[in-house]
C-alpha positions in Angstrom: 41.6 -55.0 3.7 41.5 -51.5 2.1 42.6 -50.4 -1.3 42.6 -46.6 -1.4 41.5 -44.8 -4.5 43.8 -42.2 -6.2 43.7 -39.1 -4.1 42.2 -36.9 -6.9 39.2 -39.2 -7.7 37.1 -40.9 -5.1 33.7 -42.0 -6.5 32.7 -44.3 -3.7 33.5 -47.5 -1.9 33.4 -50.9 -3.6 32.7 -53.8 -1.4 34.4 -56.9 -3.0 33.0 -60.3 -2.0 34.8 -63.5 -3.1 33.6 -67.0 -3.9 34.0 -70.2 -2.0 37.7 -71.2 -1.4 38.9 -67.8 -2.5 41.0 -65.2 -0.6 41.9 -61.5 -0.8 45.3 -61.9 -2.4 43.8 -63.6 -5.5 42.0 -60.3 -6.3 44.9 -57.9 -6.2 44.6 -57.2 -9.9 40.8 -56.6 -9.6 41.4 -54.3 -6.6 43.9 -52.2 -8.6 41.4 -52.0 -11.5 38.7 -50.8 -9.1 41.1 -48.3 -7.6 41.9 -47.0 -11.0 38.1 -46.4 -11.4 38.1 -44.2 -8.4 36.9 -46.7 -5.7 38.2 -47.3 -2.3 38.0 -51.1 -2.1 36.9 -52.9 1.1 37.1 -56.7 1.2 37.6 -59.6 3.6 38.0 -63.4 3.7 34.8 -65.3 4.6 35.0 -67.6 7.6 36.7 -70.9 6.8 38.7 -69.3 4.0 41.9 -67.3 3.4 43.3 -65.7 6.5 40.0 -65.9 8.4 39.3 -68.3 11.3 38.9 -72.0 10.4 36.2 -73.6 12.6 37.2 -77.2 12.1 40.3 -79.2 13.0 41.0 -79.7 9.3 41.7 -76.1 8.1 41.3 -77.2 4.4 37.6 -77.8 4.9 35.0 -75.1 4.3 32.1 -75.4 6.8 29.1 -73.5 8.1 25.9 -74.9 9.6 23.8 -72.2 8.0 24.3 -69.2 5.7 23.1 -66.9 8.5 26.7 -67.2 9.8 27.9 -65.5 6.6 25.1 -63.0 6.8 26.3 -62.0 10.3 29.9 -61.7 9.0 28.9 -59.4 6.1 26.6 -57.3 8.4 29.5 -56.8 10.9 31.9 -55.9 8.1 29.5 -53.3 6.7 28.9 -51.8 10.1 32.4 -51.8 11.5 34.5 -51.3 8.4 32.6 -49.9 5.4 30.2 -47.4 6.9 32.9 -45.6 9.0 34.8 -44.9 5.8 32.1 -42.3 4.8 33.5 -42.1 1.3 30.4 -41.8 -0.8 28.0 -44.4 -2.3 28.7 -48.1 -1.9 28.9 -50.4 -4.9 29.1 -54.1 -4.3 31.0 -56.5 -6.6 30.5 -60.2 -5.7 31.6 -63.5 -7.3 29.9 -66.9 -7.1 29.1 -67.6 -3.4 29.8 -64.0 -2.7 27.1 -63.1 -5.2 24.6 -65.4 -3.5 25.4 -63.9 -0.1 25.1 -60.4 -1.5 21.6 -61.2 -2.8 20.6 -62.5 0.7 21.9 -59.2 2.2 20.1 -57.0 -0.3 16.8 -58.8 0.4 17.0 -58.0 4.1 18.7 -54.6 3.7 17.8 -52.9 0.4 19.9 -49.9 1.3 23.1 -51.9 1.6 24.5 -50.7 -1.7 23.7 -48.1 -4.4 24.4 -50.7 -7.0 25.4 -54.4 -7.1 27.3 -56.4 -9.7 27.4 -60.1 -9.7 29.9 -62.4 -11.4 28.6 -65.9 -12.0 26.5 -65.9 -8.8 25.7 -69.1 -7.1 21.9 -69.4 -7.8 22.2 -73.1 -8.7 25.1 -75.5 -8.5 26.4 -78.1 -10.9 26.0 -81.5 -9.3 28.5 -83.3 -11.6 26.9 -86.5 -12.7 24.1 -86.6 -10.1 20.6 -85.4 -10.9 19.9 -82.3 -8.6 17.2 -84.1 -6.7 19.5 -87.1 -6.0 22.3 -84.8 -4.9 20.1 -83.0 -2.5 18.8 -86.3 -1.1 22.3 -87.7 -0.6 23.3 -84.5 1.1 20.3 -84.6 3.5 21.1 -88.2 4.3 24.8 -87.5 5.1 23.8 -84.7 7.4 21.1 -86.8 9.0 23.5 -89.5 10.0 25.9 -87.1 11.6 28.4 -86.4 8.8 27.9 -82.6 8.6 31.6 -81.9 9.2 32.8 -84.6 6.8 34.1 -83.9 3.3 31.6 -83.9 0.4 32.6 -87.0 -1.6 35.8 -86.4 -3.7 36.5 -82.9 -2.6 39.5 -83.8 -0.5 41.2 -85.3 -3.6 41.7 -81.9 -5.2 44.4 -79.9 -3.5 45.0 -76.4 -4.9 48.7 -76.9 -4.3 49.0 -79.7 -6.8 46.1 -79.3 -9.3 47.2 -78.5 -12.8 45.8 -76.2 -15.4 44.2 -79.0 -17.4 42.5 -80.4 -14.3 40.8 -77.1 -13.2 37.5 -75.9 -14.5 37.3 -72.2 -13.7 39.4 -70.3 -16.2 41.0 -70.5 -19.6 43.8 -68.1 -18.8 46.9 -70.1 -17.9 48.8 -67.0 -16.7 46.2 -65.9 -14.2 45.8 -69.5 -13.1 49.6 -69.8 -12.6 49.5 -66.5 -10.6 47.0 -67.9 -8.2 49.0 -71.1 -7.9 52.1 -69.1 -7.0 50.2 -67.3 -4.3 49.0 -70.5 -2.8 52.5 -72.1 -3.0 54.0 -69.1 -1.2 51.3 -69.0 1.5 49.7 -72.5 1.6 47.7 -71.6 4.7 45.5 -69.5 2.5 44.1 -72.4 0.6 41.1 -74.6 1.1 39.9 -77.7 -0.8 36.2 -77.3 -0.6 33.0 -77.9 1.4 31.7 -80.2 4.1 28.3 -81.9 3.9 27.0 -79.2 6.3 28.1 -76.4 4.0 26.5 -78.1 1.0 23.2 -78.6 2.9 23.2 -75.0 4.0 23.8 -73.9 0.4 21.0 -76.1 -1.0 18.6 -74.6 1.5 19.6 -71.1 0.7 19.4 -71.7 -3.0 15.9 -73.2 -2.7 14.7 -70.0 -0.9 15.9 -67.9 -3.9 13.7 -70.0 -6.2 10.6 -69.3 -4.2 8.0 -67.3 -6.1 8.3 -63.6 -5.3 11.9 -63.7 -4.1 13.2 -61.7 -7.1 10.4 -59.1 -7.0 11.4 -58.2 -3.4 14.8 -56.9 -4.5 15.1 -53.2 -5.4 18.8 -52.5 -5.6 20.0 -51.7 -9.2 21.6 -55.0 -10.3 23.8 -56.2 -13.0 24.6 -60.0 -13.3 27.1 -61.8 -15.5 26.7 -65.4 -16.5 29.6 -67.5 -17.9 28.7 -69.4 -21.0 31.1 -72.3 -20.2 30.4 -72.4 -16.5 31.1 -75.8 -14.9 30.6 -74.7 -11.3 27.2 -72.9 -11.1 24.1 -73.2 -13.2 24.1 -70.2 -15.5 20.4 -70.6 -16.5 19.4 -70.4 -12.9 21.0 -67.0 -12.7 19.4 -65.8 -15.9 16.0 -66.9 -14.7 16.3 -65.1 -11.3 17.4 -61.9 -13.0 14.2 -62.0 -15.1 12.2 -61.9 -11.9 14.1 -58.9 -10.4 12.6 -55.6 -11.5 15.1 -53.7 -13.6 17.9 -56.2 -13.3 20.3 -56.5 -16.2 21.9 -59.7 -17.3 25.0 -60.2 -19.5 26.0 -63.5 -20.8 29.8 -63.8 -21.7 29.6 -66.8 -24.0 33.2 -68.0 -23.9 33.9 -67.5 -20.2 34.5 -70.1 -17.6 33.3 -69.7 -14.0 35.9 -67.2 -12.8 35.1 -64.3 -15.2 37.4 -61.9 -13.4 40.3 -64.4 -13.7 39.7 -65.1 -17.4 41.5 -64.0 -20.5 41.9 -60.3 -21.3 39.2 -60.3 -24.1 36.6 -61.7 -21.7 37.6 -59.4 -18.8 37.3 -56.5 -21.2 33.7 -57.4 -21.8 33.1 -57.5 -18.1 34.6 -54.1 -17.4 32.9 -52.4 -20.3 29.5 -53.5 -19.0 30.5 -52.7 -15.4 31.5 -49.1 -16.3 28.4 -48.6 -18.5 26.2 -49.8 -15.6 27.8 -48.2 -12.6 28.8 -44.8 -14.1 25.3 -43.3 -14.6 24.2 -44.6 -11.2 27.1 -42.8 -9.4 26.6 -39.7 -11.5 23.0 -39.5 -10.5 24.0 -39.8 -6.9 26.4 -36.9 -7.0 
């Protein structure tokens, strides 16, 4: 999908990468805000999500065997969609799983983007009552006995079509939550419930690699990361620690935010956009 910038002001291309279970339509407000800042916006749905192909018989289940599958999707998107645009420098804005996948891409291809902004990136995951080591051990066991394509325990009980505001744990903005619910209700085929054991195993392996000594020092792209102070999906401290190991990376903690910073209340989103503009502006000016 493309979102064209106003004709009189094109500063570059923003590649917008969503989190797990998300879809393009959820980000229409964000796309308009980026267009207003002079960006052509290029975005797509990850495999198993939104309007993209669903590899399993149950279309509500997110599944990959390894994150290299996502790497290939992003590389193809950049080569076949973004680069042909030829509209100036590329800025990447990525949320949660999208932030994780962007970091993978920047490690293998430092020239992918002029600058990168991460919203609550998935550097560590909340394991909800299980100690992390126990969660990883259970996941390995489930994969080892042939349940890679089965639901992670309990995930199938939470259908985006029926979940209420009080049950969700990603935003404190009831209006934006209701807007997303309305989108899903009008096009239920866009929704997913969550991951398979195979996806979870792949995510644990990729996260472990990011915690290796020296991973951060190998990243050279100018980077701004936002942590959500009330995050109940990813581990904010893991993001903060990785940013400390990346030369020149900046980290902003938004104390009152839940996981989906860009779907939060206006006051929280204003903090995000102020920091985004202050970070991206000088980098793009220096490029011109």
